[in-house]
FIMARTOR-461590 format. One record per residue (C-alpha): residue in three letters; residue number from 1; x, z, y. Coordinates in nm, 4 decimals, decimal comma. Example, Ala and Ser with C-alpha at 12.3 -4.5 7.8 and 13.67 -1.06 7.14 Angstrom:
+------+-----+----------+----------+----------+
: code : pos :        u :        w :        v :
+------+-----+----------+----------+----------+
:  Ala :   1 :   1,2300 :   0,7800 :  -0,4500 :
:  Ser :   2 :   1,3670 :   0,7140 :  -0,1060 :
+------+-----+----------+----------+----------+
This chain:
+------+-----+----------+----------+----------+
: code : pos :        u :        w :        v :
+------+-----+----------+----------+----------+
:  Met :   1 : -10,1150 :  19,8423 :  -2,9896 :
:  Asn :   2 : -10,2931 :  20,0980 :  -2,7758 :
:  Glu :   3 : -10,0219 :  20,1671 :  -2,5188 :
:  Ser :   4 : -10,2250 :  20,0340 :  -2,2235 :
:  Asn :   5 : -10,3054 :  19,6989 :  -2,0677 :
:  Glu :   6 :  -9,9383 :  19,6770 :  -1,9702 :
:  Phe :   7 :  -9,6884 :  19,7115 :  -2,2548 :
:  Pro :   8 :  -9,4930 :  19,9214 :  -2,2563 :
:  Ser :   9 :  -9,6590 :  20,1491 :  -2,0036 :
:  Pro :  10 :  -9,4392 :  20,3937 :  -1,8076 :
:  Gly :  11 :  -9,3142 :  20,6982 :  -1,9948 :
:  Leu :  12 :  -9,0605 :  20,8237 :  -2,2448 :
:  Tyr :  13 :  -9,0787 :  20,6694 :  -2,5933 :
:  Val :  14 :  -8,9195 :  20,8784 :  -2,8690 :
:  Val :  15 :  -8,8293 :  20,6064 :  -3,1173 :
:  Ala :  16 :  -8,7362 :  20,6619 :  -3,4829 :
:  Thr :  17 :  -8,4732 :  20,4232 :  -3,6192 :
:  Pro :  18 :  -8,3572 :  20,3501 :  -3,9773 :
:  Leu :  19 :  -8,1517 :  20,6023 :  -4,1721 :
:  Gly :  20 :  -7,9632 :  20,3224 :  -4,3422 :
:  Asn :  21 :  -8,2020 :  20,0432 :  -4,4385 :
:  Asp :  22 :  -8,2666 :  19,8100 :  -4,1428 :
:  Gly :  23 :  -8,5982 :  19,7096 :  -4,2971 :
:  Asp :  24 :  -8,7364 :  20,0502 :  -4,2003 :
:  Leu :  25 :  -8,7403 :  19,9656 :  -3,8286 :
:  Ser :  26 :  -9,1129 :  19,9391 :  -3,7553 :
:  Pro :  27 :  -9,2615 :  19,6457 :  -3,5607 :
:  Arg :  28 :  -9,3786 :  19,8879 :  -3,2921 :
:  Ala :  29 :  -9,0302 :  20,0408 :  -3,2602 :
:  Ala :  30 :  -8,8783 :  19,6932 :  -3,2302 :
:  Ala :  31 :  -9,1306 :  19,5975 :  -2,9605 :
:  Val :  32 :  -9,0641 :  19,9125 :  -2,7577 :
:  Leu :  33 :  -8,6867 :  19,8726 :  -2,7803 :
:  Ser :  34 :  -8,7149 :  19,5101 :  -2,6775 :
:  Ala :  35 :  -8,9340 :  19,5736 :  -2,3734 :
:  Ala :  36 :  -8,8039 :  19,9113 :  -2,2481 :
:  Ser :  37 :  -8,6384 :  19,9182 :  -1,9072 :
:  Leu :  38 :  -8,3775 :  20,1598 :  -2,0416 :
:  Ile :  39 :  -8,2627 :  20,2632 :  -2,3893 :
:  Leu :  40 :  -8,0970 :  20,6037 :  -2,4281 :
:  Ala :  41 :  -7,8672 :  20,5984 :  -2,7324 :
:  Glu :  42 :  -7,6312 :  20,8536 :  -2,8865 :
:  Asp :  43 :  -7,3882 :  20,5705 :  -2,9603 :
:  Thr :  44 :  -7,4588 :  20,2508 :  -2,7668 :
:  Arg :  45 :  -7,2371 :  20,0420 :  -2,9945 :
:  Arg :  46 :  -7,4174 :  20,1601 :  -3,3073 :
:  Thr :  47 :  -7,7604 :  20,1020 :  -3,1552 :
:  Gly :  48 :  -7,6524 :  19,7633 :  -3,0206 :
:  Leu :  49 :  -7,5442 :  19,6532 :  -3,3671 :
:  Leu :  50 :  -7,8765 :  19,7717 :  -3,5139 :
:  Leu :  51 :  -8,0691 :  19,5653 :  -3,2603 :
:  Gln :  52 :  -7,8547 :  19,2603 :  -3,3372 :
:  Arg :  53 :  -7,9068 :  19,2930 :  -3,7121 :
:  Cys :  54 :  -8,2829 :  19,3338 :  -3,6647 :
:  Gly :  55 :  -8,3071 :  19,0420 :  -3,4230 :
:  Val :  56 :  -8,4302 :  19,2604 :  -3,1351 :
:  Glu :  57 :  -8,3515 :  19,1121 :  -2,7954 :
:  Arg :  58 :  -8,3605 :  19,3830 :  -2,5301 :
:  Ser :  59 :  -8,4620 :  19,3112 :  -2,1742 :
:  Gly :  60 :  -8,3425 :  19,6386 :  -2,0188 :
:  Asp :  61 :  -8,0293 :  19,8481 :  -1,9871 :
:  Met :  62 :  -7,8765 :  20,0767 :  -2,2465 :
:  Thr :  63 :  -7,6758 :  20,3913 :  -2,1747 :
:  Ser :  64 :  -7,5231 :  20,6720 :  -2,3774 :
:  Phe :  65 :  -7,7283 :  20,9900 :  -2,4086 :
:  His :  66 :  -7,5841 :  21,2708 :  -2,6188 :
:  Glu :  67 :  -7,5338 :  21,6469 :  -2,6262 :
:  His :  68 :  -7,2450 :  21,6307 :  -2,3791 :
:  Asn :  69 :  -7,4271 :  21,4387 :  -2,1041 :
:  Glu :  70 :  -7,7969 :  21,5129 :  -2,1612 :
:  Ala :  71 :  -7,8027 :  21,7797 :  -1,8905 :
:  Thr :  72 :  -7,6475 :  21,5521 :  -1,6273 :
:  Lys :  73 :  -7,8506 :  21,2410 :  -1,7141 :
:  Thr :  74 :  -8,1940 :  21,3975 :  -1,7510 :
:  Ala :  75 :  -8,2674 :  21,3945 :  -1,3764 :
:  Met :  76 :  -8,1790 :  21,0232 :  -1,3566 :
:  Val :  77 :  -8,4063 :  20,9400 :  -1,6493 :
:  Leu :  78 :  -8,6964 :  21,1395 :  -1,5064 :
:  Ala :  79 :  -8,6580 :  20,9558 :  -1,1753 :
:  Arg :  80 :  -8,6765 :  20,6180 :  -1,3477 :
:  Ile :  81 :  -8,9886 :  20,7161 :  -1,5409 :
:  Glu :  82 :  -9,1487 :  20,8493 :  -1,2226 :
:  Ala :  83 :  -9,0709 :  20,5101 :  -1,0651 :
:  Gly :  84 :  -9,2836 :  20,3427 :  -1,3322 :
:  Glu :  85 :  -9,0305 :  20,2489 :  -1,5994 :
:  Ala :  86 :  -9,0543 :  20,2728 :  -1,9772 :
:  Val :  87 :  -8,7550 :  20,4517 :  -2,1308 :
:  Ala :  88 :  -8,6792 :  20,4571 :  -2,5051 :
:  Leu :  89 :  -8,4848 :  20,7415 :  -2,6666 :
:  Val :  90 :  -8,3091 :  20,6833 :  -2,9999 :
:  Ser :  91 :  -8,0620 :  20,8792 :  -3,2095 :
:  Asp :  92 :  -7,7938 :  20,7352 :  -3,4350 :
:  Ala :  93 :  -8,0406 :  20,7408 :  -3,7244 :
:  Gly :  94 :  -8,3836 :  20,8829 :  -3,7969 :
:  Thr :  95 :  -8,6149 :  21,0642 :  -3,5567 :
:  Pro :  96 :  -8,4665 :  21,1916 :  -3,2277 :
:  Leu :  97 :  -8,4588 :  21,5679 :  -3,1552 :
:  Met :  98 :  -8,4216 :  21,6545 :  -3,5264 :
:  Ser :  99 :  -8,0781 :  21,8153 :  -3,4636 :
:  Asp : 100 :  -8,0130 :  21,5342 :  -3,2147 :
:  Pro : 101 :  -8,0240 :  21,5308 :  -2,8325 :
:  Gly : 102 :  -8,3484 :  21,4883 :  -2,6410 :
:  Phe : 103 :  -8,5280 :  21,8232 :  -2,6294 :
:  Arg : 104 :  -8,4216 :  21,8941 :  -2,2709 :
:  Leu : 105 :  -8,5461 :  21,5494 :  -2,1662 :
:  Val : 106 :  -8,8804 :  21,5769 :  -2,3476 :
:  Arg : 107 :  -8,9388 :  21,9216 :  -2,1993 :
:  Gly : 108 :  -8,8485 :  21,7855 :  -1,8552 :
:  Cys : 109 :  -9,1041 :  21,5064 :  -1,8925 :
:  Arg : 110 :  -9,3752 :  21,7487 :  -2,0038 :
:  Asp : 111 :  -9,3000 :  21,9871 :  -1,7163 :
:  Ala : 112 :  -9,3176 :  21,6957 :  -1,4709 :
:  Gly : 113 :  -9,6435 :  21,5642 :  -1,6162 :
:  Leu : 114 :  -9,4800 :  21,2417 :  -1,7379 :
:  Pro : 115 :  -9,6014 :  21,0704 :  -2,0583 :
:  Val : 116 :  -9,4071 :  21,1197 :  -2,3821 :
:  Arg : 117 :  -9,5024 :  20,8804 :  -2,6605 :
:  Pro : 118 :  -9,3678 :  20,9205 :  -3,0147 :
:  Val : 119 :  -9,2893 :  20,6056 :  -3,2115 :
:  Pro : 120 :  -9,2681 :  20,7607 :  -3,5599 :
:  Gly : 121 :  -9,0678 :  20,6362 :  -3,8528 :
:  Pro : 122 :  -8,7717 :  20,7429 :  -4,0676 :
:  Ser : 123 :  -8,6795 :  21,1108 :  -4,0806 :
:  Ala : 124 :  -8,4068 :  21,2453 :  -4,3090 :
:  Pro : 125 :  -8,5730 :  21,5831 :  -4,3855 :
:  Val : 126 :  -8,9041 :  21,4245 :  -4,4854 :
:  Thr : 127 :  -8,7307 :  21,1435 :  -4,6741 :
:  Ala : 128 :  -8,5286 :  21,3921 :  -4,8801 :
:  Leu : 129 :  -8,8345 :  21,6061 :  -4,9509 :
:  Ser : 130 :  -9,0363 :  21,3056 :  -5,0646 :
:  Ala : 131 :  -8,7909 :  21,2080 :  -5,3370 :
:  Cys : 132 :  -8,5905 :  21,5141 :  -5,4466 :
:  Gly : 133 :  -8,8513 :  21,6687 :  -5,6754 :
:  Leu : 134 :  -8,8467 :  22,0173 :  -5,5217 :
:  Pro : 135 :  -9,1723 :  22,1627 :  -5,3812 :
:  Pro : 136 :  -9,2440 :  21,9773 :  -5,0544 :
:  Ile : 137 :  -9,4761 :  22,2317 :  -4,8939 :
:  Pro : 138 :  -9,4487 :  22,4663 :  -4,7278 :
:  Tyr : 139 :  -9,1073 :  22,3753 :  -4,5946 :
:  Ala : 140 :  -8,8882 :  22,4740 :  -4,3013 :
:  Phe : 141 :  -8,6348 :  22,2443 :  -4,1368 :
:  Leu : 142 :  -8,3338 :  22,4447 :  -4,0184 :
:  Gly : 143 :  -8,1073 :  22,1893 :  -3,8541 :
:  Phe : 144 :  -7,7356 :  22,2768 :  -3,8939 :
:  Pro : 145 :  -7,6489 :  22,6312 :  -4,0110 :
:  Pro : 146 :  -7,4031 :  22,8391 :  -3,8033 :
:  Arg : 147 :  -7,0345 :  22,7955 :  -3,8815 :
:  Lys : 148 :  -6,9381 :  23,1635 :  -3,9207 :
:  Glu : 149 :  -7,0109 :  23,3139 :  -4,2605 :
:  Gly : 150 :  -7,1838 :  23,6283 :  -4,1380 :
:  Gln : 151 :  -7,4027 :  23,4345 :  -3,8964 :
:  Ala : 152 :  -7,4890 :  23,1787 :  -4,1630 :
:  Thr : 153 :  -7,5959 :  23,4516 :  -4,4056 :
:  Lys : 154 :  -7,8224 :  23,6106 :  -4,1434 :
:  Phe : 155 :  -7,9510 :  23,2631 :  -4,0565 :
:  Phe : 156 :  -8,0722 :  23,2005 :  -4,4123 :
:  Gln : 157 :  -8,1888 :  23,5600 :  -4,4502 :
:  Ala : 158 :  -8,4517 :  23,5031 :  -4,1824 :
:  Tyr : 159 :  -8,6273 :  23,2604 :  -4,4211 :
:  Arg : 160 :  -8,5784 :  23,4625 :  -4,7399 :
:  Asp : 161 :  -8,9323 :  23,5932 :  -4,7720 :
:  Thr : 162 :  -9,1247 :  23,2900 :  -4,6452 :
:  Gly : 163 :  -9,1608 :  23,1282 :  -4,9877 :
:  Ala : 164 :  -9,0771 :  22,7951 :  -4,8245 :
:  Thr : 165 :  -8,8490 :  22,5160 :  -4,9346 :
:  Leu : 166 :  -8,5595 :  22,5025 :  -4,6883 :
:  Val : 167 :  -8,4117 :  22,1791 :  -4,5548 :
:  Phe : 168 :  -8,0965 :  22,1537 :  -4,3461 :
:  Phe : 169 :  -7,8184 :  21,9175 :  -4,2473 :
:  Glu : 170 :  -7,4547 :  21,9841 :  -4,3292 :
:  Arg : 171 :  -7,1105 :  21,8257 :  -4,3054 :
:  Lys : 172 :  -6,8993 :  21,7871 :  -4,6184 :
:  Thr : 173 :  -6,6365 :  22,0323 :  -4,4886 :
:  Arg : 174 :  -6,8989 :  22,3045 :  -4,4473 :
:  Leu : 175 :  -7,1159 :  22,2364 :  -4,7525 :
:  Glu : 176 :  -6,9540 :  22,4838 :  -4,9921 :
:  Ala : 177 :  -6,9543 :  22,7650 :  -4,7339 :
:  Ser : 178 :  -7,3189 :  22,7059 :  -4,6405 :
:  Leu : 179 :  -7,4356 :  22,7067 :  -5,0037 :
:  Ser : 180 :  -7,2400 :  23,0301 :  -5,0573 :
:  Ala : 181 :  -7,4058 :  23,1889 :  -4,7537 :
:  Ala : 182 :  -7,7445 :  23,0708 :  -4,8785 :
:  Phe : 183 :  -7,6779 :  23,2319 :  -5,2175 :
:  Lys : 184 :  -7,5892 :  23,5647 :  -5,0564 :
:  Ala : 185 :  -7,9045 :  23,5583 :  -4,8459 :
:  Leu : 186 :  -8,1543 :  23,4011 :  -5,0843 :
:  Gly : 187 :  -8,0311 :  23,4652 :  -5,4366 :
:  Asp : 188 :  -8,0234 :  23,1977 :  -5,7034 :
:  Arg : 189 :  -8,2414 :  22,8994 :  -5,6198 :
:  Pro : 190 :  -8,2342 :  22,5308 :  -5,7130 :
:  Tyr : 191 :  -8,0935 :  22,2912 :  -5,4577 :
:  Cys : 192 :  -8,0613 :  21,9181 :  -5,4035 :
:  Ile : 193 :  -7,8003 :  21,7393 :  -5,1924 :
:  Ala : 194 :  -7,9463 :  21,4102 :  -5,0691 :
:  Arg : 195 :  -7,6897 :  21,1611 :  -4,9458 :
:  Glu : 196 :  -7,6794 :  20,7989 :  -4,8282 :
:  Leu : 197 :  -8,0587 :  20,8042 :  -4,7876 :
:  Thr : 198 :  -8,2181 :  20,4559 :  -4,8050 :
:  Lys : 199 :  -7,8730 :  20,2967 :  -4,8487 :
:  Asp : 200 :  -7,7305 :  20,1120 :  -5,1497 :
:  Tyr : 201 :  -7,5570 :  20,4235 :  -5,2816 :
:  Glu : 202 :  -7,8437 :  20,6674 :  -5,2266 :
:  Glu : 203 :  -7,7869 :  20,9726 :  -5,4450 :
:  Tyr : 204 :  -7,9511 :  21,3077 :  -5,5266 :
:  Leu : 205 :  -7,7210 :  21,5814 :  -5,6586 :
:  Tyr : 206 :  -7,8719 :  21,8924 :  -5,8167 :
:  Gly : 207 :  -7,7488 :  22,2427 :  -5,8801 :
:  Ala : 208 :  -7,8219 :  22,6147 :  -5,8546 :
:  Leu : 209 :  -7,6945 :  22,8362 :  -5,5749 :
:  Ala : 210 :  -7,5502 :  23,0854 :  -5,8244 :
:  Ser : 211 :  -7,3273 :  22,8187 :  -5,9800 :
:  Pro : 212 :  -7,2854 :  22,5199 :  -5,7447 :
:  Asp : 213 :  -7,1080 :  22,2163 :  -5,8842 :
:  Ala : 214 :  -6,7672 :  22,1858 :  -5,7154 :
:  Ala : 215 :  -6,7819 :  21,8072 :  -5,7611 :
:  His : 216 :  -7,0606 :  21,7985 :  -5,5030 :
:  Phe : 217 :  -6,8141 :  21,8994 :  -5,2326 :
:  Glu : 218 :  -6,6145 :  21,5766 :  -5,2620 :
:  Ile : 219 :  -6,8874 :  21,3683 :  -5,0989 :
:  Arg : 220 :  -6,8349 :  21,2108 :  -4,7577 :
:  Gly : 221 :  -7,0176 :  21,2398 :  -4,4266 :
:  Glu : 222 :  -7,3257 :  21,4425 :  -4,3438 :
:  Val : 223 :  -7,5895 :  21,5251 :  -4,6048 :
:  Thr : 224 :  -7,9412 :  21,6621 :  -4,6212 :
:  Val : 225 :  -7,9701 :  21,9759 :  -4,8339 :
:  Val : 226 :  -8,2977 :  22,0947 :  -4,9865 :
:  Ile : 227 :  -8,3198 :  22,4465 :  -5,1314 :
:  Gly : 228 :  -8,6257 :  22,5188 :  -5,3407 :
:  Pro : 229 :  -8,8377 :  22,8352 :  -5,3156 :
:  Pro : 230 :  -8,7560 :  23,1417 :  -5,5278 :
:  Glu : 231 :  -8,8800 :  23,1518 :  -5,8824 :
:  Glu : 232 :  -9,1396 :  23,4164 :  -5,9571 :
:  Gly : 233 :  -8,9766 :  23,7551 :  -6,0053 :
:  Ala : 234 :  -8,6367 :  23,6440 :  -5,8750 :
:  Val : 235 :  -8,4290 :  23,9021 :  -5,6854 :
:  Ser : 236 :  -8,2135 :  23,7765 :  -5,4010 :
:  Glu : 237 :  -7,8414 :  23,8455 :  -5,3932 :
:  Ala : 238 :  -7,8870 :  24,0245 :  -5,0621 :
:  Asp : 239 :  -8,1548 :  24,2524 :  -5,2083 :
:  Glu : 240 :  -7,9273 :  24,3390 :  -5,4995 :
:  Ala : 241 :  -7,6393 :  24,4134 :  -5,2620 :
:  Asp : 242 :  -7,8623 :  24,6455 :  -5,0584 :
:  Arg : 243 :  -7,9776 :  24,8221 :  -5,3747 :
:  Val : 244 :  -7,6207 :  24,8859 :  -5,4929 :
:  Leu : 245 :  -7,5103 :  24,9965 :  -5,1465 :
:  Ala : 246 :  -7,7962 :  25,2452 :  -5,1332 :
:  Gln : 247 :  -7,6981 :  25,3876 :  -5,4724 :
:  Glu : 248 :  -7,3331 :  25,4227 :  -5,3740 :
:  Ala : 249 :  -7,4247 :  25,5785 :  -5,0397 :
:  Glu : 250 :  -7,6259 :  25,8444 :  -5,2222 :
:  Ala : 251 :  -7,3161 :  25,9215 :  -5,4298 :
:  Gly : 252 :  -7,1360 :  26,0115 :  -5,1073 :
:  Gly : 253 :  -6,8182 :  25,9068 :  -4,9308 :
:  Lys : 254 :  -6,7177 :  25,7283 :  -4,6129 :
:  Pro : 255 :  -6,8730 :  25,3858 :  -4,5429 :
:  Lys : 256 :  -6,5578 :  25,1906 :  -4,6329 :
:  Glu : 257 :  -6,5296 :  25,3807 :  -4,9613 :
:  Val : 258 :  -6,8968 :  25,3110 :  -5,0358 :
:  Ala : 259 :  -6,8389 :  24,9406 :  -4,9652 :
:  Arg : 260 :  -6,5378 :  24,9292 :  -5,1994 :
:  Arg : 261 :  -6,7313 :  25,0898 :  -5,4848 :
:  Ala : 262 :  -7,0245 :  24,8548 :  -5,4313 :
:  Ala : 263 :  -6,7940 :  24,5498 :  -5,4252 :
:  Ala : 264 :  -6,6597 :  24,6511 :  -5,7659 :
:  Arg : 265 :  -7,0140 :  24,6300 :  -5,9047 :
:  Leu : 266 :  -7,1212 :  24,3089 :  -5,7342 :
:  Ser : 267 :  -7,0154 :  23,9501 :  -5,7967 :
:  Gly : 268 :  -6,9501 :  23,7287 :  -5,4938 :
:  Trp : 269 :  -6,9223 :  24,0098 :  -5,2364 :
:  Thr : 270 :  -6,6086 :  24,1585 :  -5,0826 :
:  Ala : 271 :  -6,5779 :  24,5154 :  -4,9580 :
:  Lys : 272 :  -6,5340 :  24,3780 :  -4,6059 :
:  Gln : 273 :  -6,8608 :  24,1847 :  -4,6244 :
:  Leu : 274 :  -7,0500 :  24,4841 :  -4,7613 :
:  Tyr : 275 :  -6,9029 :  24,7154 :  -4,4983 :
:  Ala : 276 :  -7,0145 :  24,4739 :  -4,2259 :
:  Arg : 277 :  -7,3595 :  24,4586 :  -4,3866 :
:  Met : 278 :  -7,3865 :  24,8385 :  -4,3811 :
:  Arg : 279 :  -7,3042 :  24,8466 :  -4,0101 :
:  Thr : 280 :  -7,5824 :  24,6013 :  -3,9225 :
:  Gln : 281 :  -7,8536 :  24,7960 :  -4,1027 :
+------+-----+----------+----------+----------+
């Protein structure tokens, strides 16, 4: 290890932990977690059980560190690092900051000139990309899409013309709505739902945005979704909606009337959605 003559040397260690298979905890991660003066964990009970299963005996404290207390605890953590301590940051699974808490703390360390040392390892987006069979590069990781339909559609629309494979996290209760928003913004593209990554029941479910399989929505927990790039010559649903709206607008009439006529020609769009789309353009 090249940490320094003293291991672990003072600083913040951003430590990746297993997604589901305890064997994926690296020797370096185990050593850092064992020797750190303080472990910051989203769920201290979950992290404590992981350390027990992996035979890691910790010598320091452990405290909760999540989205609801990151702002209040960051100053305390910075003070401990400035005092010469090694602090380890972990999420419930995978690499911290990937839709998990920690960005405020890392930025605080960088602004204060304090060392930040990554301890790389499991990451759900990269794991899903490596095994799903959709083009792995270029790709964009989007985190969690917005909850509201209109915002989610605009969210995906921002990546429509990049040609990249899109990767995001989603909860089972929001999966159908997010795939529908993606279809409206991106058009028909292949997708893969990766679930239970590295666990006994690891599974990859495939479909097309134009005709998603309803059975996919019965899965439990959070999943990683991969949407492939557009096929050559494909026209997005949003582009088609704009084309029809433009034609109907040329025919004349008030905006709501134009939206109603366009909705009658388009599948998957309501007059209300098209009217709202007209007002944002």
